[in-house]
N, C-alpha and C positions, 0 to 999 in steps of 0.2 A: 423527424424523418422516420424512415423505416427501421425497425429493430430486427436484427438478424440473430437467429438461434437463441431466442428468449433473452437477449441482452437489452437492458434498459439504457436509457441515455446517460445515466449516471455511472454505470459500471460497464466498462468495455474491456473485455479480455483480449490480450494480444494473441496473434496467431500461434506464437510459440507456446503460450500457456495452454491453449487448446490442444495442440499436438502433444504436449507433455502429459496432460491428463488422459488423453485417449490412449497413449502408450502405456501409462500406468494401469489403466483399466484392462487393456489387452494382456499385459503381463500377469496381472492378478487373476484373470480368467484362465489363462494357461496353467498357472501354478495350482489353482484350485482344481482344475481338471486332472492334472497329474496326481495330486493328492487323493482325489476320489478314486482314480484308477488303482493306485497303490493300496489303499484301504480295501477296496473291493477284491483285489487279488489275494490279500491276506485273509480275508473273511472266507472266500470261496475255495481256498486251497485245502481240500480234504484228501490228501494223499497219504495219510497215516493209516497203515494196515490195521492197527488196533481199532481205529474209528470205523473202518470198513467192516470189521468183524462185529462190532457193536450194532452197526446198521443192519447187517445180515440177521443178527439175533432179533432185532426189532421187526424186520420183514417176516421172519419165520413166525413170530408171535402174532403179527397181523393176519398171516395166512391161517394159523391155527384158530384164531378168533372169528374168522370168516369176514374180516374187514376188506380183504383183497382176494381176488380169484387166483387160481393156479397160474393162469396165463399172465396175469399182471406180475405175479411173483417171478415167473421165469423170465419175462422181458426185463424186469428191473435187475435181476441177478446177472443176466447176460450183459446189460449195459455197464454194471459195476465191474464185471470181469474185464470187459473191453477197456474201460478207463484205467483200471489198475495196471493192465498190461501195457498200455500206452505210456503210463507215467514211470514205469520201471526203466532203468538204464539197460541197454542191451548187454547180454551176457558176453563175456570175453570168449572168443573162439579158441578152441584148444590148439596148442602149439603143435606143429608138425614134429614127427619123431626125428630124433637126431641120428645121423648116420653112424654106423658102427666104426670104431677106431681100430684100424689094423696096423700092426707093427711091421708088416712085410714090405711096406713101401710101395706096393702096387695099388692102383686105384681099385675100388670095389667093383666087382662084376655085377651087372644087373641080374635079378633072378630070372630063371627061364620059365616060360609060360606053360 
């Protein structure tokens, strides 16, 4: 008769076996994708200030040798500064000054304008 999904008459896979292998392939593809994303993130993470300084030195050298124009240098420098500023954690806001301690027992009076 007719063979379905490249099955011959001698080897017939059950529906359960097909579902199992499809599930295994899907899980393998998902795990592979996650692994690739993790490796890519590790490779592309250049948030080290020492590496940025080295890159700036390389850019200055390229500018001095005439390999890039001043406009290209400025655009690259601005992009690097923007990325470095975005990767730094925000600075802690200064704490408000503490009220003075008075021993008279009266509440402090607000300063006059």
